[in-house]
N, C-alpha and C positions, 0 to 999 in steps of 0.2 A: 504494500500500500504506500504510494508516494505521498509525501507531505508537500503541500503547495504553499510557497512563500513568494508573493508577488508573481512574477512570471517564471519562477524557478520551481521545478518539481524534484524533490530530493527523496531518493530511496535509501533506506537504511540497510546496507550490505557491508560485508567485511572489506570491500574495496572502495568504500566511500572516501572522497577526498577530504583533506583537512579543511579546505575552504567551505565545502558543503556542511561539514560537521559544525564548524564555527557558526555558520549562518543559522543552522538548526538550533544550536544551543543559545544563540542570542534571542530566539523566540521559543524558549523551552516551555513556556506556559501553554503553547499551542499543542504540545504533545499530550498534556493532561486533558486539554479541551477535547481533542479528538477521541481519547479513550472514554471519557465520561459521556461524551455525546453519542458514541456508539452504543454504550450501555443504555442510555436514555431511549434511543431508537428501538433497541431490542425490547425494552420494557413496554414501550408504547405499542409495539406490534403484538407483544404478548397480551396486553390488555384487550386488543381487538379480537384475538383468538378466544379469550375468556368470554367476551360478549357473544361471539359466534357459537361457542359450545353451550352457553346458557340458552340461546335460542333453540338449539337442537334438542336439548334435554327438556325444555319446557314443552316442545312439540311431542317428543317421545313420551314423556310422563303423562301428558294430557290424553294422548291416543291410547296408551296402555291402560289407563284407568277405565276406558270404555270396553276393555276385554274382560269378560267376566270369569271368575273362578281361578285367577292366577295372581294370588296375593303376594307371593314371594318376589316375583319380578317387578310387580307394581311398587312394593315398598322400597326395593333396591333402587329403582329408577327415581322415585320421589326423593329419596335421601340424597342421591347424586345431584339431582336438580337443585335441591336446597343448598347443598354445600357449594355448588357453583355460584349460586346467587349471593351467598355470603362472601365468597372470594371476589365476586364482581363488586360488591359494596366496598370491600377493602381497597380494590384498585381505584374505584371512583373517589374515595376519600384521599388517596395519595395523589392521583393524577387529574382529578376532575372528571365530571360526567361526560364531557364532550369526547367524541371519537376523533382522535387526532391522527394525522398522517405525518410521514417524514417531511413532507413539504411544509407542513405547518411549523415544525420545529425549525426548519431552515429560515423561514420568514421571521419567526419570532427572534431567532438569534441575530439575524441581520438587522432587525428593527429594534433590538434591545428591549424586547417586550417580555422578558422572562418573568417579570413580576406578575404578569397576567396568566401565566400558564396554569396555575393552580385554581383559577377561578372560572373556568369555562363552564357555561351552562348551555345545554342544547334543548331543542324541542322534544327530545325523547325522554326528558327527565321524569315527567309525570307518568308516562307510560311505564318506565322502568320501575318507578316507585309502586305503581299499581301491581306490576308483576311480582315484586318482592312481597307486598302485603298479601297477595292472593296465594302465594306458595309457601311463605315462611310461617307456617302454622304447625310446628312440630307437635306430634301426638304421642311421642314415646320418649323414654329417658335416653335411649341410645341416640335418637336424633338430636335431643337437646345437648348431650355431651359432645356430639360431633360438631354441632354448630358453635358451641362455646370454644372449642379447641381451635377453630379456624377464625372466629371473629376477632380474636385478640391480635391478629397480625398487624393491622394498621396502627393500633395503639402502641406497638413496640417500635415504631419507626418515627419517633418524635423529631429526630434530627435530619430526617430524609425529606428534603424540600425541593420542589421544582425551581424555586427562585435561585438564579445563578447556579444551576445544577452543575454545569461544566467546570466551575471553579471550586467546587467542594472537595474536601480531602478524600482521596480515593480509598486509602487503606483503613481509615477510621470511620468513614460515613458511608460512602457509596458501596464499597465492597461488602461489608457485613449486612447492610440493608438489602442489597440485591440477593445475597445468600438466603436471607430469611424469606424473601418473596419467592425465590426458586424452590426452597424447601416446601413451602405451603402449596405451591402450584404443582410440584411433582407428586405430592401425596394425593391431591385431588385427581390428577390425570392418571395415576395408577388405579384409583377407584373407577374412573371413567372407563379405562381400558377393560377392566374386569366386567363392568356393567355392560359394555358394548358386546363383549363376547357372549354373555348370556342373552342379550337382546337379539343378536344375529342368529344364534342357535334356535331361539324360540321362534322368531319370525320366519326363518328359513324352513321350519317344519310344517308351516301351513301356507297353502297357496294364496290365501287372501291377505296374509300379513307380509308376504315378501315385498309387496308393492310399497310398503311403508318405510322400507330401509333407505337411508341416505347412502348412495354408492361410495364404496372405498373409504368410509369413515373410520373403520377400525384400523385399516392400514395406515391412514394418515395420523391417527392418534398414536400408534406405536412409533411412527417417525418423529412425531412431536416430542415424545418422551426421550428419544435419543438426542434430539436437539437440545432439550433442557439439561440433560446430563452432560452434554458437551460444554455448555456454558458453566455448569457447576464445576467441571474440571478446570476451566479457564480461571475460575475464581479462587482456585487453590494456590495459584502462583503469587508469590510475593514480589511486588514491583516497587521500585524506588521513585515512582513518578511524582510523588509529592515533594521530593528533595533532590531534584536534578541539579547538580553542581554547575551552574552555568558560567558565572564569572571566573570562579576558581579554575575550572577545567580549561577555559579559554586561555587563561594565563599560563597554565601548565603546558598546553600545546605550543604556545608561543615560545616559552622558555626551552622547550625540547627541540625546537627547530634546528638548533646548532648540532644536535646529536643525529639529525637526519640528513645532514649535508652529504654524506657518503652514499646516499641512496638516490638513484635516478628515477624516483617515482614520487607522486604526490599522494599515494595511498597511505592510509593508516595501518594497513595490514603488513607490518614489518616486525622484525625480530629483535629490535633493540630492547634492552632491559628498561630504558627510560620510557618506552611507549606502552608499558604494561598497564598503567592506570588508564590510559586512553582506550586501550583495547577492552579493558574491563567495563568502562563506561559505555563503549560502543555495544558490547554484548548485552548490557542491561537495556539499552535503548532498543536494540533489535527485539528483545523479549517483550518489551512494552508494545512494540509495533505488531508483533505476532498476536498478542492478546487482543489488541484493537481490531486487527483484521478478522480474528476469529469471531468477535462479537458482530461485526458487520456482515460476515458470511452467514451466521446463524439468524441474524435479523432478516436478511434477505429471504431465507428459507421460510420464516414465519410469514413474511409479507406475501410470498408466493402462495403458501397454503391458504391464507385468508382469502386472497383474491379468487382462488380456484373454488373453494367450498362455499364462499359467500355467493358467488354466481350460481353454483349448483343449488343452493338453498333458496335463492330467489325463484328458480324454476320449480323447485319442490313446493314452495308456498303457493305459487300461481296455479300449478296444475293439480296438485293433490288437495290442498286445502280450499283453493278457490273453485276451480272448475268441477272437481270430482265430488266435493262435499257441499260447498256453498252454492254451487251451480251458477256461478257468475264470474265474470272477468274481474280480476283484482288489479288495481293500478300498481304499476311497478314500484312506485315510491313506498306503497304500503307493504311491499314484500321485502324491503330492505332491512338491514340489521336492527334489532330491537323492536321496530315498528311491526314486524311480522308476528310478534307475540299476540297482538290484538286480533289478527286474523285467525290465529290458532284458537283463541278463546271463543271467537264467533263460530268457528267450525265445531268446537266442542258442544256448543248449545244446540246444534242441529243433529247431534248423534246421541242416541241412547246406548247403543252397544255396537261393537264391531264383530262380525262373524269370523270364525277361524278359516273357513274354507269358502270356495266360490259356489257352494250349493245354495247359499243364501247370498246373492251377489250384492245386495243393496244394504247400506246402513239403515237402521231403523230411526224414524223421526220421533219427535216428542209426543206425538199422538198415538204411538205404538202401531202406526200403519207403515207400510213400505215407504221409504223416502221418495222413490220415483213413482210417478202417477200414471205412466203409460209405457208401452213397450218400446217406443222409439227412444225415450230418454234412458231407459235401462240399457239398451244396446249401445247408445253413445257413451254412457258411463263405463260400461264394461270395456269397450275399446279404448277409452281414455286411460283407464287404470292399467290395462295390459301393456299399453305402449309407454306408460309413464316411466318405468324403470329403464327401458331401452333408450328413451329420449335423454334422460339424465346421464346415463352412462356415456352415450355418444358425445354429448355436450362436454362432459368432464374430460373425456379423452382428448378432444380437440383442444380444449383450454390448456390441458397439461402439456401437449405438444408445443403450443404457441409459447407457453411460459418457459419451457425448457430452452427454446430458441432465444427468447428475449433475455432469460437469465444468463445464458452463455455469453451473449454480447455484453451484458452488464458486468459480469465477472471479469471479462477481458478488459473492459473500460476501467473498472475500479482498481484491479490489481496490476494493470499494465502488462498482462500476459501477451 
């Protein structure tokens, strides 16, 4: 990952020149800025993933409650949904309720608007609060204990503020706070992974329930867990980014120039004893750069996963909840993240129970009559439901292919490959 200073792009390699290293050390604060900013981008993208999974599990838990006589899977999914909502509350308390993008961070940094980052309010706030109040009604001691164990996360991050995030101490504030967020998130996603395995086994066993599955969700969840564990490993490395010896090291390099006169090179990678401290400094800087690049790489993976599955879930909401259940076209804005929860609740009001097999092809309405009132509507719904999974799968495969191509170009651009 090159550091850009004016019109210069500097790569930290063993063959870096003295002049480039001097220039980089003169702007040593930029190194910590890049590192903390990459962490902030990762956490913002993780927040969007949390919102996405909350949407999915609100839909799953709502639909599963309409399947009679399967209490175990119902309780498991409800608990998972509630824990996700608690985690979502924690993220909102830390980062604000607005769904931010990397571009928003860039604009805020350029415009010196960091003071406002923690105070974002969006039009989704009331809907999110309604979702929380409607689902956070624990009915058992196990649920209560689970909620209390996760709800304390934000209260333990008193020093973790978005204001001037990039300038905060990495080892004492940013690193331990990010570790705590990751630990909580990993425990939730381990639970999600187990829940999804049960849901997929359950739904796949019945012809009418297969249509309710979000394609490739379990595979993506497993990939996400690997992603979080990679970040967890990066956070185990001790970095001296808070104490980069800028002026002192520059003076040392200048004083050691006389010891380098016998070498016909401007590179720091030399074998003089006097250059040992410079090499040690360079190795430490390279380690910081590797961690920064690692955060950016994993952040890009989260961003790609969000884009892929958010698009898939828009189609899921429009086709399954809208056309198949509500029998109407849903405006695309209402199918977007968080807002789609209201569509889920509306669909829930139109369904008394969901049959396991296609022997009874239609959901039952509130008046205990068949939901469809004529043969033409029944045939249309049957065809719509049968083609639903195929459409989502094709869309997802095309999106993943496009994203791989775009991601490849972005990686080349970011890392200068």
